[in-house]
C-alpha positions, 0 to 999 in steps of 0.5 A, a space after each residue: 500500500 505504501 508504494 502506491 501512495 509514494 507513486 502519487 508523489 513522484 517528482 518532476 514533470 515526467 516521473 514515469 518516462 522511460 529514459 535513455 542516455 544517447 551519446 550525441 548532442 541534442 541538436 544532432 539527435 533532433 536532426 537525426 529524428 527529422 531525417 528518419 521521418 523524412 525517409 520514413 514518412 509513415 511515422 509522421 503524425 497526421 496533420 489533423 492531430 496538430 502535434 508538432 515536433 519541437 519546443 512549445 515556447 522558448 522556455 520549454 526544457 524539452 524538445 517534444 517528438 511524436 511518432 505515429 504507428 498507423 497499424 495500431 493507430 497510436 501516437 507515441 510521445 517522446 522528448 529529448 533534452 540535453 543532459 551534459 556536453 555531448 549527451 542527450 536524454 531520450 524519453 518515452 512519455 506516453 502512448 495515445 490512440 491516434 
């Protein structure tokens, strides 16, 4: 019972995100993802979703990235953020019905 209560108080904006450290800069990773989507347009979210990759505003800490899986009709929300010089965190945040 205590562990369930402690989950309600998990710190941070994305306490349950699955995070990975990538050995490259944030801009390099964002460019690699964009290149991947150019070469594999089926992973771009449908235009009517109005979900766009990038920061929401100049104060946003996270660069949000969305992937669409047509067969499952799901959108996977991820983000990237600089961890240290030459290291970036890539996180899986949520899966939603497309």
